[in-house]
N, C-alpha and C positions, 0 to 999 in steps of 0.2 A: 504494500500500500504506500502511496506517495503522500507526502505532506506538502501542502501549498500554503503560503502565507499571503493573505489578501487583505489590504487595508479596507475598512468599512466605516461608514459614517456612524456617529454615536447613536442615532435613532435605530439603526439596525442592530448594533451591539446591545442596546436596551431590549429590543425585541427578542434577540437570541437568549439573553439572560432570563427574560420572563418565561420563555419556553422551557428552559431548564428548571427554573424555580417551580413552575406549575407541574412539572413531572411529564410534560409532553415529549421530552427528549432527555437522554441520559447525561449529555454534556453538550458543549458548544459545537464540537465536531459533528455530533449526531444531528443537531439542528441543520447544519449546513448540508450534510449528506442527504437528509430527508428532503430538503428544499431542492437539491439538484435532481434527485430521483423524481420528484413531483414535476419539475420543469421538463425533464426528459420525456415523461409520460404525456405531458401536455403537448409537447412538440409532435409526438407520434399521432395523437388524436387530431391535431391541427393539420398534419400532412394528409391524413385520411379525409378530413372534411374538405380540404382544398381539392383533392382528387375527385371527390363526389361532386363538388361544384363545377369542376371542369367537365365532368360527364354531363351534368345538366346543361352546361353551356354549349354542348355539342363538340367539345374538343376530343380528339382521339388521344387516348393515353397508351403508353407503352411502359412495360416494366413488369416486375414480378412481386406480387403481394407477399409471397413467402420470404423474399429477400428483405422487403421492408420490415416485416415482422421480426426477422432475425436481427436486423439493425437495432431495433429498439427493445429487444428482449434480453440483451446481455446485461 
C-alpha cells in the first residue's frame, strides 16, 4: 500500500475529524479511502449513464461492457 501526502483545507480536515469522532471511519486514512472508493463508484455509474444517453441520442457506441466492469471492479 502506498502512502500519499495531500494538503487539504481546514474545513475538510474538520470534516474528516468529525467522521472519525462519530465512528463513521476508523481513522483519517479510512475516511479518505472511503471517499475515493465512493468517487470511483460514482464515476462508473456516470460512465454508464453517459453511454445510455448516447444511445438515446442515436449515437453508435463501441466497446465492451465487460471491460468497463473490470475497470471499475478492482
